[in-house]
PAPAVO-493376 format. One line per field, with one value per residue: x, y, z of N, C-alpha, C, O in turn; residue in one letter. Coordinates in pm, 1 decimal, decimal comma, m for minus. Example, Ala and Ser with C-alpha at 12.3 -4.5 7.8 and 13.67 -1.06 7.14 Angstrom:
! PAPAVO-493376
n_x	1319,0 | 1285,0
n_y	m569,0 | m225,0
n_z	780,0 | 708,0
ca_x	1230,0 | 1367,0
ca_y	m450,0 | m106,0
ca_z	780,0 | 714,0
c_x	1320,0 | 1290,0
c_y	m330,0 | 3,0
c_z	780,0 | 787,0
o_x	1423,6 | 1340,9
o_y	m331,9 | 113,8
o_z	846,5 | 803,9
r	A | S
END
This chain:
! PAPAVO-493376
n_x	13748,2 | 13604,5 | 13341,7 | 13311,5 | 13309,5 | 13065,3 | 12894,7 | 12935,9 | 12847,9 | 12580,1 | 12499,0 | 12528,4 | 12335,5 | 12107,4 | 12116,7 | 12085,6 | 11833,4 | 11673,4 | 11717,3 | 11597,9 | 11333,8 | 11277,4 | 11287,9 | 11071,7 | 10863,5 | 10880,6 | 10824,7 | 10564,6 | 10422,8 | 10439,5 | 10311,3 | 10051,5 | 9957,7 | 9729,5 | 9520,8 | 9270,3 | 9336,9 | 9231,4 | 8955,5 | 8926,6 | 8981,2 | 8769,6 | 8554,5 | 8615,7 | 8561,6 | 8297,5 | 8221,4 | 8103,8 | 8202,5 | 8106,3 | 8088,6 | 8323,6 | 8545,1 | 8582,1 | 8845,1 | 8987,4 | 9045,5 | 9231,6 | 9443,7 | 9507,3 | 9588,2 | 9812,8 | 9983,1 | 10020,5 | 10148,2 | 10386,8 | 10496,7 | 10529,2 | 10706,5 | 10928,7 | 10986,4 | 11069,2 | 11297,9 | 11449,2 | 11507,7 | 11663,8 | 11880,3 | 11981,1 | 12050,4 | 12252,6 | 12448,8 | 12457,5 | 12491,5 | 12421,7 | 12419,0 | 12355,9 | 12093,1 | 11974,2 | 12006,8 | 11842,3 | 11598,8 | 11573,0 | 11539,5 | 11300,0 | 11129,8 | 11138,6 | 11011,6 | 10753,6 | 10659,9 | 10695,0 | 10725,5 | 10521,0 | 10273,8 | 10277,6 | 10267,9 | 10017,1 | 9844,7 | 9875,7 | 9806,0 | 9540,5 | 9414,7 | 9447,9 | 9399,9 | 9232,2 | 9131,4 | 9209,4 | 9387,4 | 9551,6 | 9800,1 | 9918,3 | 10203,6 | 10403,2 | 10321,2 | 10326,2 | 10594,1 | 10660,2 | 10482,5 | 10592,9 | 10827,8 | 10725,4 | 10545,2 | 10684,8 | 10988,8 | 11192,6 | 11356,9 | 11474,2 | 11611,8 | 11796,1 | 11934,0 | 12046,0 | 12215,7 | 12388,7 | 12503,6 | 12635,5 | 12819,4 | 12969,2 | 13074,2 | 13228,8 | 13415,9 | 13548,4 | 13656,1 | 13840,5 | 14039,8
n_y	11340,5 | 11546,3 | 11473,2 | 11244,6 | 11355,7 | 11492,6 | 11272,9 | 11143,9 | 11344,4 | 11361,4 | 11103,5 | 11112,6 | 11305,9 | 11169,1 | 10947,7 | 11076,4 | 11190,4 | 10958,1 | 10848,5 | 11047,0 | 11028,3 | 10770,7 | 10806,4 | 10979,0 | 10805,6 | 10610,6 | 10775,2 | 10862,7 | 10619,9 | 10562,0 | 10786,7 | 10770,0 | 10527,4 | 10450,7 | 10475,3 | 10311,7 | 10158,2 | 9959,6 | 9992,0 | 10244,4 | 10180,9 | 10006,2 | 10186,4 | 10357,0 | 10196,0 | 10147,9 | 9923,4 | 9684,3 | 9643,5 | 9436,3 | 9219,8 | 9087,5 | 8872,4 | 8934,0 | 8978,4 | 9059,0 | 9328,9 | 9390,0 | 9211,1 | 9294,5 | 9565,1 | 9535,4 | 9383,5 | 9556,8 | 9768,1 | 9642,8 | 9585,8 | 9846,3 | 9966,1 | 9797,1 | 9836,4 | 10103,9 | 10065,5 | 9912,1 | 10111,7 | 10279,8 | 10107,6 | 10076,8 | 10343,0 | 10388,3 | 10182,1 | 10098,6 | 9852,0 | 9551,1 | 9305,0 | 9365,4 | 9460,6 | 9230,4 | 9057,8 | 9191,6 | 9141,1 | 8868,0 | 8873,4 | 9015,7 | 8830,3 | 8624,4 | 8756,2 | 8810,0 | 8561,7 | 8380,6 | 8490,0 | 8694,3 | 8549,6 | 8359,6 | 8524,7 | 8650,2 | 8428,8 | 8337,6 | 8572,6 | 8629,4 | 8393,1 | 8379,5 | 8638,4 | 8782,7 | 9044,5 | 9285,1 | 9589,1 | 9595,3 | 9405,5 | 9109,1 | 9095,5 | 8917,7 | 8881,6 | 9145,1 | 9212,4 | 9059,2 | 9174,6 | 9432,6 | 9366,2 | 9273,7 | 9469,8 | 9705,6 | 9839,7 | 9677,0 | 9439,3 | 9497,9 | 9735,3 | 9639,6 | 9473,9 | 9666,0 | 9797,9 | 9583,4 | 9547,4 | 9792,9 | 9771,7 | 9551,0 | 9659,9 | 9871,4 | 9719,1 | 9591,9 | 9814,8 | 9901,6 | 9713,8
n_z	8620,8 | 8733,3 | 8669,2 | 8823,1 | 9081,4 | 9075,8 | 9053,3 | 9299,2 | 9472,6 | 9390,5 | 9457,6 | 9735,0 | 9802,3 | 9719,4 | 9894,5 | 10143,3 | 10103,1 | 10076,4 | 10329,1 | 10491,6 | 10398,8 | 10489,1 | 10766,7 | 10793,7 | 10719,4 | 10924,0 | 11143,6 | 11078,7 | 11080,6 | 11349,9 | 11467,4 | 11360,7 | 11452,6 | 11592,9 | 11422,6 | 11244,2 | 10972,4 | 10814,4 | 10851,4 | 10736,8 | 10468,5 | 10416,3 | 10441,6 | 10229,8 | 10010,3 | 10051,9 | 10208,3 | 10449,5 | 10784,9 | 10934,7 | 10766,1 | 10771,2 | 10959,6 | 11313,6 | 11396,4 | 11174,6 | 11115,8 | 11317,2 | 11252,2 | 10989,4 | 11030,4 | 11202,9 | 11042,6 | 10824,7 | 10955,5 | 11037,3 | 10782,9 | 10670,1 | 10855,5 | 10824,3 | 10552,7 | 10561,5 | 10715,0 | 10536,5 | 10355,7 | 10517,1 | 10565,1 | 10303,5 | 10250,8 | 10434,0 | 10395,8 | 10124,1 | 9997,4 | 9840,5 | 9974,1 | 10238,1 | 10221,7 | 10126,1 | 10345,7 | 10524,7 | 10398,9 | 10449,9 | 10726,5 | 10734,2 | 10605,0 | 10794,7 | 11004,3 | 10892,5 | 10807,4 | 11017,0 | 11290,3 | 11311,2 | 11237,4 | 11446,8 | 11673,9 | 11625,1 | 11632,4 | 11901,2 | 12041,0 | 11949,6 | 12024,6 | 12303,0 | 12416,2 | 12249,5 | 12018,4 | 12141,1 | 12214,4 | 12432,9 | 12591,0 | 12760,5 | 12987,6 | 12876,9 | 12605,6 | 12535,2 | 12501,6 | 12277,1 | 12102,7 | 12078,0 | 11942,8 | 11704,9 | 11580,5 | 11599,6 | 11464,8 | 11579,9 | 11544,4 | 11297,1 | 11355,7 | 11540,4 | 11367,2 | 11194,2 | 11375,9 | 11432,2 | 11176,8 | 11147,8 | 11358,8 | 11270,9 | 11036,3 | 11140,9 | 11278,5 | 11068,0 | 10939,3 | 11126,4 | 11118,4
ca_x	13753,9 | 13494,3 | 13219,7 | 13307,6 | 13271,6 | 12921,5 | 12826,5 | 12943,7 | 12760,4 | 12444,6 | 12475,0 | 12512,5 | 12205,4 | 12008,9 | 12120,4 | 12027,0 | 11690,0 | 11610,9 | 11722,6 | 11495,4 | 11203,4 | 11260,6 | 11256,3 | 10934,1 | 10774,3 | 10881,7 | 10753,6 | 10422,4 | 10365,5 | 10425,7 | 10212,2 | 9918,4 | 9938,7 | 9596,2 | 9420,8 | 9230,9 | 9349,6 | 9137,6 | 8824,6 | 8931,3 | 8971,0 | 8631,1 | 8470,5 | 8647,8 | 8493,8 | 8159,7 | 8202,5 | 8063,7 | 8295,8 | 8041,7 | 8102,7 | 8454,6 | 8564,0 | 8611,4 | 8989,2 | 9047,3 | 9098,9 | 9351,6 | 9548,5 | 9545,9 | 9661,5 | 9943,6 | 10064,5 | 10055,5 | 10246,6 | 10513,7 | 10548,1 | 10574,3 | 10826,9 | 11041,1 | 11019,0 | 11149,6 | 11429,1 | 11523,4 | 11556,9 | 11774,0 | 11993,7 | 12040,9 | 12112,1 | 12375,9 | 12550,3 | 12455,2 | 12540,8 | 12311,6 | 12419,6 | 12287,8 | 11950,0 | 11932,6 | 11995,8 | 11720,6 | 11485,1 | 11560,5 | 11480,6 | 11160,1 | 11057,5 | 11125,4 | 10908,3 | 10620,4 | 10616,1 | 10705,4 | 10700,1 | 10388,7 | 10164,2 | 10283,2 | 10215,6 | 9873,8 | 9775,1 | 9873,0 | 9732,7 | 9397,6 | 9364,8 | 9451,2 | 9347,9 | 9141,5 | 9188,9 | 9227,1 | 9519,8 | 9629,8 | 9853,9 | 9982,4 | 10346,3 | 10478,5 | 10285,0 | 10362,2 | 10732,1 | 10653,8 | 10412,2 | 10691,0 | 10921,1 | 10655,9 | 10490,8 | 10786,6 | 11100,6 | 11297,3 | 11453,6 | 11549,4 | 11705,7 | 11905,5 | 12010,8 | 12124,9 | 12324,8 | 12484,3 | 12575,3 | 12727,9 | 12925,4 | 13052,8 | 13145,3 | 13332,5 | 13520,4 | 13625,6 | 13730,1 | 13949,4 | 14144,3
ca_y	11361,4 | 11635,4 | 11396,1 | 11155,4 | 11438,5 | 11516,2 | 11146,6 | 11122,5 | 11444,0 | 11318,9 | 10983,6 | 11153,9 | 11372,2 | 11062,0 | 10871,2 | 11160,2 | 11199,8 | 10829,9 | 10839,6 | 11136,7 | 10967,8 | 10656,6 | 10859,7 | 11029,0 | 10689,1 | 10555,2 | 10869,9 | 10860,0 | 10494,5 | 10575,4 | 10889,6 | 10727,4 | 10387,0 | 10426,8 | 10484,8 | 10182,7 | 10170,7 | 9864,0 | 10056,7 | 10350,5 | 10117,0 | 9959,9 | 10304,1 | 10406,5 | 10110,7 | 10130,7 | 9786,8 | 9673,8 | 9574,0 | 9315,3 | 9109,3 | 9027,8 | 8825,4 | 9045,3 | 8998,5 | 9098,2 | 9464,0 | 9380,4 | 9143,0 | 9380,8 | 9682,2 | 9494,0 | 9341,4 | 9678,3 | 9842,0 | 9570,3 | 9603,4 | 9984,5 | 9986,0 | 9726,4 | 9907,6 | 10220,8 | 10016,5 | 9878,8 | 10238,5 | 10322,1 | 10018,0 | 10111,7 | 10476,1 | 10382,8 | 10087,7 | 10089,3 | 9721,3 | 9458,4 | 9197,0 | 9412,7 | 9463,6 | 9090,7 | 9008,6 | 9253,5 | 9068,2 | 8742,0 | 8907,5 | 9049,4 | 8705,3 | 8558,5 | 8829,6 | 8802,8 | 8423,2 | 8300,5 | 8562,1 | 8758,0 | 8452,7 | 8301,9 | 8627,7 | 8668,6 | 8310,1 | 8341,0 | 8692,1 | 8615,4 | 8278,0 | 8402,8 | 8768,7 | 8846,3 | 9152,7 | 9409,9 | 9648,8 | 9574,7 | 9269,9 | 9064,3 | 9130,6 | 8834,4 | 8916,5 | 9284,2 | 9214,0 | 9007,3 | 9279,0 | 9537,4 | 9314,4 | 9252,2 | 9588,1 | 9810,0 | 9789,1 | 9638,2 | 9346,5 | 9566,7 | 9829,1 | 9557,2 | 9431,1 | 9781,5 | 9814,8 | 9475,0 | 9577,0 | 9903,2 | 9716,7 | 9469,0 | 9749,9 | 9940,6 | 9621,1 | 9572,6 | 9937,1 | 9916,0 | 9613,5
ca_z	8764,3 | 8770,1 | 8658,5 | 8939,6 | 9195,3 | 9065,0 | 9082,8 | 9443,5 | 9533,6 | 9360,0 | 9536,1 | 9873,9 | 9812,1 | 9708,8 | 10019,4 | 10248,6 | 10073,2 | 10110,5 | 10475,0 | 10546,3 | 10367,0 | 10579,9 | 10900,2 | 10786,1 | 10719,7 | 11059,9 | 11230,3 | 11043,5 | 11129,4 | 11495,2 | 11500,2 | 11318,9 | 11487,1 | 11648,5 | 11315,5 | 11189,0 | 10827,2 | 10755,2 | 10852,5 | 10635,0 | 10336,7 | 10403,2 | 10416,6 | 10096,3 | 9912,4 | 10099,7 | 10255,9 | 10589,4 | 10873,0 | 10986,4 | 10670,5 | 10794,2 | 11098,1 | 11405,2 | 11411,5 | 11046,4 | 11128,4 | 11401,1 | 11175,6 | 10877,9 | 11079,1 | 11255,3 | 10928,1 | 10751,1 | 11035,0 | 11024,6 | 10647,0 | 10651,5 | 10936,2 | 10763,0 | 10428,7 | 10599,9 | 10758,4 | 10413,6 | 10302,2 | 10604,4 | 10539,2 | 10175,5 | 10254,9 | 10513,7 | 10347,9 | 9977,4 | 9954,3 | 9816,2 | 10072,5 | 10358,5 | 10192,7 | 10116,3 | 10482,8 | 10579,7 | 10342,5 | 10523,7 | 10856,7 | 10707,6 | 10580,2 | 10924,5 | 11078,4 | 10831,6 | 10789,1 | 11139,2 | 11415,1 | 11307,9 | 11253,3 | 11580,7 | 11764,1 | 11602,2 | 11681,1 | 12048,2 | 12083,5 | 11923,6 | 12100,7 | 12447,1 | 12459,8 | 12153,4 | 11936,6 | 12215,1 | 12198,6 | 12554,8 | 12596,0 | 12883,9 | 12984,5 | 12783,8 | 12468,0 | 12512,1 | 12449,6 | 12140,1 | 12026,9 | 12045,9 | 11844,0 | 11578,0 | 11512,3 | 11596,7 | 11384,0 | 11674,2 | 11485,0 | 11191,1 | 11417,5 | 11592,6 | 11250,2 | 11149,9 | 11472,5 | 11408,0 | 11052,6 | 11177,1 | 11443,4 | 11184,2 | 10944,2 | 11217,3 | 11307,0 | 10943,6 | 10911,0 | 11223,7 | 11092,6
c_x	13636,6 | 13360,8 | 13203,8 | 13263,6 | 13121,3 | 12842,8 | 12825,0 | 12849,6 | 12614,0 | 12407,7 | 12451,9 | 12376,9 | 12093,9 | 12001,4 | 12056,1 | 11876,3 | 11616,0 | 11610,8 | 11616,4 | 11355,6 | 11175,5 | 11222,9 | 11114,0 | 10832,5 | 10765,7 | 10804,2 | 10603,7 | 10355,0 | 10344,6 | 10313,0 | 10069,8 | 9887,6 | 9799,1 | 9485,6 | 9395,8 | 9227,3 | 9251,2 | 8997,1 | 8818,4 | 8914,8 | 8829,3 | 8536,9 | 8492,4 | 8572,6 | 8350,1 | 8129,2 | 8169,5 | 8168,0 | 8237,1 | 8052,7 | 8237,9 | 8460,8 | 8613,0 | 8760,3 | 9057,1 | 9112,2 | 9229,9 | 9468,3 | 9598,9 | 9632,0 | 9799,9 | 10036,8 | 10110,2 | 10163,5 | 10384,2 | 10576,6 | 10601,0 | 10702,1 | 10948,2 | 11082,0 | 11106,9 | 11289,1 | 11513,8 | 11585,2 | 11673,8 | 11898,6 | 12060,2 | 12111,3 | 12240,6 | 12483,9 | 12563,9 | 12518,7 | 12424,0 | 12304,6 | 12347,1 | 12136,5 | 11895,8 | 11915,9 | 11870,5 | 11595,9 | 11464,2 | 11498,9 | 11332,9 | 11077,0 | 11038,5 | 11014,6 | 10768,1 | 10568,6 | 10616,6 | 10659,0 | 10561,0 | 10274,1 | 10161,2 | 10226,9 | 10064,6 | 9793,6 | 9763,4 | 9787,5 | 9582,1 | 9336,9 | 9350,8 | 9376,1 | 9245,0 | 9210,0 | 9197,8 | 9369,0 | 9609,8 | 9671,6 | 9907,4 | 10131,3 | 10429,1 | 10448,5 | 10320,5 | 10503,2 | 10735,7 | 10585,5 | 10509,6 | 10787,2 | 10855,1 | 10617,7 | 10585,4 | 10907,2 | 11219,8 | 11401,8 | 11538,3 | 11650,5 | 11823,3 | 11995,0 | 12099,9 | 12241,8 | 12431,4 | 12567,4 | 12676,4 | 12846,1 | 13022,8 | 13135,5 | 13257,5 | 13447,7 | 13608,3 | 13711,8 | 13849,3 | 14062,2 | 14245,9
c_y	11446,5 | 11560,9 | 11304,1 | 11232,8 | 11465,3 | 11389,7 | 11119,4 | 11218,4 | 11405,3 | 11196,6 | 11018,5 | 11220,8 | 11267,3 | 10981,6 | 10949,2 | 11171,4 | 11071,8 | 10810,2 | 10925,9 | 11080,6 | 10849,9 | 10702,4 | 10915,1 | 10914,6 | 10629,8 | 10644,8 | 10867,0 | 10732,6 | 10503,0 | 10673,2 | 10841,3 | 10582,3 | 10355,0 | 10433,3 | 10345,5 | 10193,7 | 10077,2 | 9925,2 | 10170,6 | 10293,1 | 10066,5 | 10076,0 | 10360,1 | 10328,5 | 10077,3 | 9985,7 | 9788,1 | 9594,0 | 9442,1 | 9196,3 | 9039,7 | 8973,2 | 8940,3 | 9076,8 | 9050,4 | 9235,6 | 9463,6 | 9321,3 | 9232,3 | 9497,2 | 9645,9 | 9454,2 | 9462,1 | 9757,1 | 9775,7 | 9595,0 | 9744,9 | 10013,7 | 9918,4 | 9787,9 | 10028,8 | 10177,2 | 9970,2 | 10005,3 | 10291,0 | 10238,5 | 10052,9 | 10246,6 | 10477,0 | 10301,5 | 10081,7 | 9959,6 | 9624,9 | 9349,8 | 9238,3 | 9416,1 | 9321,0 | 9028,6 | 9066,2 | 9184,0 | 8935,9 | 8766,3 | 8940,7 | 8922,7 | 8626,0 | 8624,0 | 8801,3 | 8659,2 | 8340,6 | 8379,7 | 8625,1 | 8656,3 | 8387,9 | 8399,3 | 8641,6 | 8548,9 | 8312,1 | 8456,8 | 8674,3 | 8497,8 | 8308,8 | 8529,8 | 8831,3 | 8963,4 | 9287,1 | 9461,3 | 9625,0 | 9428,4 | 9238,4 | 9097,8 | 9047,5 | 8873,1 | 9060,7 | 9295,1 | 9163,5 | 9109,5 | 9389,2 | 9491,7 | 9303,7 | 9383,6 | 9707,7 | 9755,1 | 9742,5 | 9546,9 | 9414,0 | 9665,6 | 9754,4 | 9507,9 | 9545,2 | 9805,2 | 9707,2 | 9498,8 | 9689,6 | 9854,6 | 9633,7 | 9556,3 | 9824,0 | 9846,7 | 9597,3 | 9694,6 | 9954,2 | 9815,7 | 9659,1
c_z	8810,5 | 8767,4 | 8780,0 | 9064,2 | 9194,6 | 9097,0 | 9232,6 | 9515,0 | 9512,5 | 9444,8 | 9683,1 | 9895,3 | 9807,5 | 9838,6 | 10133,7 | 10228,3 | 10109,9 | 10261,6 | 10541,2 | 10519,4 | 10460,4 | 10719,7 | 10902,7 | 10787,5 | 10859,8 | 11156,4 | 11204,9 | 11094,1 | 11280,2 | 11531,5 | 11471,1 | 11354,8 | 11539,9 | 11542,3 | 11258,1 | 11036,8 | 10756,9 | 10746,4 | 10750,4 | 10494,5 | 10313,2 | 10371,8 | 10277,0 | 9988,9 | 9952,9 | 10138,9 | 10404,5 | 10668,0 | 10921,0 | 10890,7 | 10681,8 | 10936,5 | 11186,4 | 11416,0 | 11284,8 | 11053,9 | 11207,3 | 11321,2 | 11062,3 | 10925,4 | 11132,1 | 11140,6 | 10846,6 | 10825,4 | 11028,5 | 10888,2 | 10624,5 | 10731,2 | 10872,9 | 10630,5 | 10459,4 | 10645,1 | 10640,4 | 10354,5 | 10384,8 | 10576,6 | 10407,3 | 10183,0 | 10336,8 | 10443,4 | 10196,9 | 9927,7 | 9948,0 | 9924,0 | 10201,5 | 10338,2 | 10182,9 | 10255,6 | 10550,0 | 10525,7 | 10415,4 | 10661,4 | 10839,5 | 10684,5 | 10709,0 | 11005,9 | 11023,5 | 10821,1 | 10917,1 | 11261,6 | 11417,7 | 11318,4 | 11391,8 | 11684,1 | 11748,8 | 11653,6 | 11833,6 | 12097,6 | 12067,2 | 12000,7 | 12248,7 | 12487,0 | 12367,8 | 12084,7 | 12008,9 | 12196,5 | 12319,9 | 12562,9 | 12734,2 | 12875,3 | 12885,8 | 12639,5 | 12434,7 | 12453,7 | 12305,0 | 12050,0 | 11985,2 | 11937,3 | 11706,6 | 11510,7 | 11513,6 | 11520,5 | 11468,9 | 11610,6 | 11378,0 | 11250,0 | 11480,2 | 11479,0 | 11200,4 | 11244,6 | 11455,0 | 11283,0 | 11073,9 | 11259,9 | 11359,8 | 11090,2 | 11018,2 | 11251,2 | 11186,6 | 10914,8 | 11005,2 | 11200,8 | 10994,9
o_x	13577,1 | 13275,9 | 13093,6 | 13187,3 | 13056,8 | 12737,1 | 12723,2 | 12779,2 | 12533,0 | 12296,7 | 12365,1 | 12310,5 | 11997,1 | 11892,3 | 11980,0 | 11799,8 | 11507,7 | 11512,9 | 11551,7 | 11269,0 | 11062,4 | 11135,7 | 11043,4 | 10727,2 | 10656,4 | 10728,0 | 10524,5 | 10242,9 | 10243,1 | 10229,7 | 9977,9 | 9800,3 | 9755,8 | 9370,3 | 9489,6 | 9126,1 | 9194,9 | 8928,9 | 8715,8 | 8843,4 | 8774,9 | 8449,9 | 8397,8 | 8525,9 | 8288,2 | 8023,0 | 8203,6 | 8215,2 | 8310,7 | 8028,2 | 8264,0 | 8390,0 | 8678,0 | 8797,2 | 9175,8 | 9222,6 | 9326,8 | 9578,7 | 9719,6 | 9736,9 | 9895,6 | 10155,3 | 10225,7 | 10258,4 | 10486,0 | 10696,3 | 10707,7 | 10794,2 | 11057,0 | 11200,8 | 11206,7 | 11387,6 | 11635,9 | 11699,8 | 11771,7 | 12008,9 | 12182,9 | 12220,1 | 12329,0 | 12597,9 | 12674,5 | 12590,8 | 12339,9 | 12195,3 | 12284,1 | 12060,7 | 11784,0 | 11820,3 | 11801,4 | 11497,4 | 11350,4 | 11415,5 | 11249,9 | 10966,9 | 10932,8 | 10933,7 | 10675,7 | 10447,7 | 10545,8 | 10563,7 | 10489,6 | 10184,8 | 10053,9 | 10148,2 | 9992,1 | 9686,5 | 9655,3 | 9705,1 | 9505,5 | 9219,7 | 9253,2 | 9297,2 | 9177,0 | 9331,9 | 9194,1 | 9460,0 | 9732,1 | 9589,7 | 9937,4 | 10180,9 | 10516,4 | 10540,2 | 10342,4 | 10528,1 | 10806,5 | 10625,5 | 10508,5 | 10824,0 | 10920,7 | 10654,3 | 10567,3 | 10924,5 | 11334,9 | 11521,6 | 11658,8 | 11762,1 | 11937,1 | 12117,0 | 12216,6 | 12354,0 | 12550,9 | 12687,8 | 12789,0 | 12960,3 | 13144,3 | 13253,4 | 13367,8 | 13563,6 | 13729,9 | 13826,3 | 13949,1 | 14170,0 | 14339,3
o_y	11420,4 | 11583,1 | 11288,7 | 11179,7 | 11461,4 | 11396,3 | 11076,4 | 11178,6 | 11414,9 | 11188,6 | 10960,0 | 11195,2 | 11276,1 | 10951,0 | 10892,6 | 11163,1 | 11077,0 | 10759,7 | 10882,7 | 11084,8 | 10831,8 | 10643,5 | 10900,0 | 10926,0 | 10601,8 | 10596,5 | 10868,6 | 10737,3 | 10456,3 | 10643,6 | 10868,8 | 10520,8 | 10240,1 | 10400,5 | 10271,7 | 10233,9 | 10111,5 | 9911,0 | 10190,3 | 10349,4 | 10081,7 | 10064,5 | 10405,8 | 10385,2 | 9988,3 | 9932,8 | 9882,4 | 9489,9 | 9346,5 | 9082,8 | 8943,3 | 9021,9 | 9033,0 | 9191,2 | 9082,9 | 9255,2 | 9528,9 | 9375,7 | 9244,4 | 9524,8 | 9719,5 | 9487,5 | 9468,7 | 9806,5 | 9843,8 | 9622,1 | 9761,5 | 10077,9 | 9975,8 | 9791,5 | 10053,0 | 10245,2 | 9986,2 | 10005,3 | 10341,0 | 10291,9 | 10058,3 | 10262,9 | 10558,8 | 10346,4 | 10061,2 | 9958,7 | 9618,8 | 9307,2 | 9154,9 | 9378,6 | 9294,0 | 8954,9 | 8995,9 | 9169,3 | 8896,0 | 8688,1 | 8899,0 | 8909,6 | 8566,5 | 8555,6 | 8772,2 | 8636,6 | 8240,3 | 8340,2 | 8610,9 | 8674,8 | 8364,4 | 8360,9 | 8644,4 | 8566,3 | 8290,9 | 8439,2 | 8701,0 | 8502,8 | 8269,0 | 8528,1 | 8925,9 | 8978,8 | 9392,0 | 9384,2 | 9634,0 | 9338,4 | 9327,4 | 9125,9 | 9101,8 | 8894,7 | 9094,1 | 9378,0 | 9219,2 | 9128,8 | 9433,5 | 9569,9 | 9322,4 | 9406,5 | 9801,5 | 9633,4 | 9766,7 | 9573,1 | 9390,6 | 9677,9 | 9800,7 | 9501,1 | 9523,0 | 9829,7 | 9736,2 | 9473,5 | 9683,0 | 9892,5 | 9644,7 | 9529,2 | 9838,2 | 9888,2 | 9583,7 | 9681,5 | 10015,4 | 9831,0 | 9585,1
o_z	8915,1 | 8853,7 | 8832,6 | 9144,9 | 9299,4 | 9159,8 | 9286,8 | 9607,8 | 9604,7 | 9497,4 | 9748,0 | 9995,7 | 9883,1 | 9886,8 | 10212,2 | 10324,3 | 10168,2 | 10316,6 | 10636,6 | 10606,8 | 10505,6 | 10783,6 | 11002,4 | 10850,2 | 10909,1 | 11240,1 | 11299,1 | 11144,7 | 11331,9 | 11617,1 | 11548,4 | 11293,6 | 11531,1 | 11570,3 | 11227,7 | 10979,4 | 10653,0 | 10644,9 | 10685,2 | 10411,6 | 10203,8 | 10285,5 | 10212,8 | 9890,1 | 9894,5 | 10105,9 | 10475,9 | 10622,4 | 10945,4 | 10931,5 | 10609,9 | 11024,6 | 11138,0 | 11442,3 | 11289,0 | 11003,0 | 11168,7 | 11322,7 | 11041,7 | 10867,3 | 11107,9 | 11141,9 | 10804,5 | 10764,6 | 11015,8 | 10878,9 | 10565,4 | 10680,7 | 10868,6 | 10598,6 | 10391,5 | 10616,2 | 10641,9 | 10309,5 | 10329,4 | 10565,7 | 10399,6 | 10127,6 | 10311,1 | 10432,3 | 10146,8 | 9827,9 | 10037,7 | 9961,2 | 10266,5 | 10427,7 | 10226,6 | 10279,4 | 10623,7 | 10598,1 | 10440,0 | 10707,1 | 10920,3 | 10738,2 | 10729,8 | 11068,6 | 11099,4 | 10825,4 | 10925,4 | 11328,8 | 11517,0 | 11401,1 | 11447,3 | 11770,6 | 11848,2 | 11711,7 | 11888,5 | 12187,4 | 12159,7 | 12038,1 | 12312,2 | 12581,5 | 12407,6 | 12092,3 | 11944,5 | 12166,1 | 12308,8 | 12544,4 | 12813,7 | 12766,3 | 12818,1 | 12560,3 | 12318,2 | 12366,1 | 12221,0 | 11935,1 | 11870,4 | 11849,6 | 11604,1 | 11395,3 | 11436,0 | 11513,5 | 11432,7 | 11621,1 | 11368,9 | 11199,5 | 11473,8 | 11493,5 | 11168,1 | 11200,2 | 11462,3 | 11282,6 | 11024,5 | 11233,8 | 11376,1 | 11067,5 | 10965,5 | 11252,8 | 11200,2 | 10871,4 | 10967,1 | 11258,2 | 10963,9
r	M | R | L | R | H | K | Q | V | K | H | S | L | V | L | R | I | G | I | G | I | A | A | I | L | I | L | S | S | V | Y | I | F | Q | R | I | N | V | F | L | L | I | L | N | L | F | S | L | E | L | S | S | F | P | S | Y | T | S | F | V | F | N | K | T | L | R | L | A | L | N | D | L | A | C | F | M | V | I | W | S | I | F | Q | E | R | K | H | V | R | L | A | W | F | V | F | L | L | E | I | L | V | I | L | P | L | Y | L | F | I | K | L | S | V | E | G | D | T | E | I | S | S | P | L | L | S | Q | I | H | R | M | V | V | N | P | T | L | M | L | L | L | I | L | G | M | L | Y | Q | K | M | G | K | D | N | R
END
């Protein structure tokens, strides 16, 4: 019985630690969103930006931001639910984002407006959904709602 108490306590500390790390990642991505990571990497390896297409930096930074935000949301989902089925569902949402929504957004954005940070009102909403963890946060809320419904039955 005593060993089980230590395991639960350890598990709770781990869950809280992962939750805090996720919040730090989400906060860092937001705070440093204006930093051109692609340019930093090029400078690190002494490469020239002119050797890449002009939109490469835009695409790389948006994709990295999506991946980091979703990684942090995976951590939040695991720390709240600790169930494999919830993380698996989050992976499906991530794949939808990275394979369908992001390429569609990038194609429309780069075709219509170019690689500027300012978007038209329509693309601005899609931009928020893509680079901010909007879909994942909605997924977490849906999972919480479903869990509360099961607990009340």
